[in-house]
Backbone bond lengths (Angstrom), bond angles and torsions (degrees), N, CA, C in turn:
res aa  C-N    CA-C-N  psi(-1)  N-CA   C-N-CA  omega(-1)  CA-C   N-CA-C  phi
1 M - - - 1.394 - - 1.613 106.69 -
2 E 1.339 115.21 -42.60 1.438 115.68 -175.64 1.660 107.60 -55.75
3 Q 1.345 116.23 -47.09 1.426 123.42 -175.13 1.584 109.37 -62.54
4 V 1.325 117.34 -39.06 1.484 120.68 178.73 1.578 106.46 -68.26
5 T 1.274 122.59 -40.52 1.372 123.03 -177.61 1.510 109.56 -67.96
6 S 1.325 118.03 -40.64 1.561 124.50 175.07 1.538 109.47 -59.64
7 S 1.407 113.03 -47.93 1.447 113.80 -176.00 1.585 110.90 -69.18
8 R 1.246 114.51 -36.20 1.505 114.36 175.20 1.481 112.25 -60.22
9 L 1.375 116.59 -49.97 1.528 120.92 175.22 1.467 116.83 -55.79
10 E 1.298 112.93 -32.46 1.529 117.70 178.85 1.626 105.63 -71.45
11 L 1.303 116.18 -43.35 1.451 115.69 172.89 1.384 117.21 -52.78
12 Y 1.353 117.55 -48.16 1.482 125.17 -179.59 1.512 109.64 -63.19
13 A 1.326 117.34 -37.19 1.561 121.66 -177.80 1.504 104.15 -68.49
14 L 1.456 121.45 -46.85 1.468 125.20 -179.98 1.504 107.74 -55.41
15 N 1.343 114.22 -45.47 1.447 118.55 179.60 1.554 115.37 -57.09
16 V 1.267 114.15 -40.38 1.483 121.95 178.99 1.595 108.83 -65.86
17 I 1.398 119.53 -44.81 1.417 119.73 -175.80 1.386 111.92 -90.75
18 R 1.268 127.38 5.59 1.488 128.53 -177.12 1.439 113.85 -51.42
19 N 1.306 122.36 -42.48 1.452 120.46 -175.38 1.545 111.12 -109.87
20 L 1.324 114.57 23.88 1.429 116.98 -178.94 1.591 106.87 -111.63
21 T 1.267 119.96 133.74 1.439 123.04 178.89 1.492 108.41 -78.24
22 T 1.387 117.11 -44.12 1.466 122.42 -180.00 1.583 104.96 -133.42
23 F 1.357 114.42 153.02 1.413 116.94 179.36 1.520 109.38 -168.58
24 T 1.282 119.57 167.11 1.440 126.26 -178.43 1.526 109.46 -122.79
25 A 1.217 116.33 176.31 1.510 125.05 169.58 1.450 111.46 -55.29
26 D 1.298 121.17 -34.60 1.394 125.47 175.59 1.536 113.82 -49.93
27 D 1.413 112.92 -42.60 1.415 117.63 179.04 1.568 116.55 -68.76
28 L 1.316 113.30 -14.53 1.458 116.09 -178.41 1.643 111.18 -96.43
29 H 1.290 113.41 -5.07 1.392 113.14 176.30 1.623 119.33 -71.58
30 V 1.302 108.49 1.11 1.496 113.24 172.68 1.622 106.34 -74.98
31 L 1.245 116.94 -12.17 1.502 118.24 179.16 1.491 112.22 -93.23
32 E 1.300 119.48 13.09 1.473 120.49 178.42 1.506 110.94 -55.63
33 N 1.234 121.10 -50.86 1.442 124.21 -179.00 1.528 112.11 -57.20
34 E 1.315 113.71 -47.37 1.535 118.76 176.22 1.497 111.20 -57.18
35 I 1.329 115.88 -49.86 1.483 123.07 177.98 1.492 110.64 -53.57
36 G 1.329 121.12 -47.28 1.444 126.71 179.66 1.521 109.52 -61.56
37 L 1.362 120.29 -40.33 1.368 119.03 176.30 1.505 116.55 -62.54
38 H 1.310 117.53 -22.22 1.468 123.40 176.78 1.479 107.02 -92.41
39 K 1.369 119.88 13.56 1.429 123.08 177.63 1.592 113.60 56.07
40 R 1.274 114.55 39.18 1.441 127.01 -178.84 1.502 105.04 -115.00
41 D 1.346 119.49 156.98 1.386 129.79 173.02 1.570 107.70 -93.66
42 K 1.359 109.74 147.42 1.495 114.69 -176.85 1.578 111.91 -63.01
43 R 1.277 118.57 -18.40 1.384 115.83 174.65 1.555 116.75 -67.19
44 V 1.268 117.88 1.27 1.456 129.17 175.86 1.578 105.97 -70.90
45 I 1.307 119.33 -17.49 1.438 119.86 -176.40 1.633 109.07 -62.79
46 G 1.232 114.19 -37.97 1.461 119.10 176.00 1.562 112.51 -54.69
47 A 1.412 109.94 -52.13 1.463 113.50 175.76 1.493 116.09 -59.87
48 L 1.350 113.77 -39.25 1.477 116.40 174.68 1.453 113.75 -55.44
49 L 1.306 116.77 -44.90 1.426 121.60 -173.90 1.631 108.29 -68.57
50 K 1.313 116.03 -43.31 1.490 118.69 174.02 1.510 112.69 -59.11
51 S 1.276 118.47 -38.87 1.477 120.54 177.37 1.482 113.16 -67.61
52 L 1.281 112.39 -39.46 1.600 113.15 177.25 1.494 109.96 -71.24
53 Q 1.298 122.33 -27.57 1.324 123.64 173.21 1.516 112.55 -66.49
54 S 1.281 117.10 -48.29 1.413 123.18 -178.19 1.526 110.80 -63.40
55 K 1.244 118.28 -26.71 1.526 120.54 176.61 1.527 114.20 -94.83
56 G 1.369 112.63 7.32 1.504 116.05 171.17 1.445 118.67 79.72
57 Y 1.330 120.52 13.79 1.407 126.32 175.40 1.575 110.48 -78.16
58 I 1.382 119.40 -38.54 1.419 117.36 -174.51 1.622 107.60 -139.99
59 I 1.317 115.20 161.83 1.482 119.59 -177.33 1.502 102.45 -139.56
60 P 1.330 112.09 149.06 1.464 118.97 176.26 1.499 111.24 -76.98
61 I 1.422 119.62 136.52 1.511 115.19 -179.80 1.500 112.82 -130.02
62 G 1.475 113.63 6.84 1.415 117.60 177.77 1.429 114.87 158.73
63 Y 1.254 122.74 -152.12 1.431 127.36 179.00 1.545 108.94 -136.85
64 R 1.328 114.67 153.15 1.533 121.88 173.17 1.487 107.77 -143.97
65 A 1.273 115.98 156.10 1.527 118.05 -179.16 1.640 103.53 -74.53
66 S 1.268 113.19 141.04 1.485 119.50 177.84 1.537 104.98 -69.55
67 Q 1.454 111.30 142.53 1.443 117.00 179.53 1.530 109.84 -94.19
68 R 1.342 111.49 -6.40 1.565 116.28 -175.17 1.579 104.88 -77.15
69 R 1.375 115.23 130.39 1.444 125.87 -173.35 1.512 106.74 -53.50
70 E 1.344 116.06 -53.56 1.439 124.72 -176.28 1.537 115.45 -57.62
71 C 1.314 119.63 -16.15 1.460 128.08 179.18 1.521 111.69 -92.04
72 H 1.285 120.06 -10.83 1.474 121.36 172.83 1.473 110.87 58.25
73 G 1.323 121.52 32.53 1.457 118.90 174.51 1.549 115.62 80.61
74 R 1.347 116.25 4.51 1.568 115.72 -174.36 1.476 108.77 -62.12
75 P 1.352 113.85 153.38 1.509 116.76 178.80 1.485 108.71 -68.39
76 I 1.318 115.34 140.06 1.445 122.24 166.01 1.531 112.60 -134.40
77 V 1.258 118.44 159.58 1.388 124.55 -168.15 1.561 108.30 -71.11
78 L 1.350 113.74 135.78 1.470 126.44 174.22 1.509 107.65 -95.73
79 W 1.324 117.29 117.99 1.425 126.16 -173.75 1.543 111.98 -100.32
80 K 1.279 123.56 150.66 1.398 128.15 173.52 1.511 108.58 -116.21
81 N 1.316 115.37 129.40 1.436 121.82 -178.32 1.512 105.48 -85.33
82 V 1.380 117.95 104.66 1.418 122.67 -174.15 1.545 116.73 -89.02
83 E 1.309 117.15 -18.19 1.439 123.82 -174.84 1.514 108.97 -99.65
84 G 1.339 119.96 -14.13 1.367 121.87 -171.56 1.560 112.62 69.84
85 A 1.427 109.45 15.13 1.401 122.78 179.27 1.524 109.84 25.19
């Protein structure tokens, strides 16, 4: 079940980034409701990004200040979508 949930969340993440050349974890926070439906914590976004990186869909290209208010502008990884998801 855990693997199925992870795979499903990866597909949702790929759908979000499909038309984005570059993105950050901030862009994936639109998935928070879906993540909650799968009884996961929103912190799973980091694991999703690492999994997509290991599968060759995305690569890190730098850092950008987070736009989420609760992050207080801390630097987060800027990712490049290499597969066009």
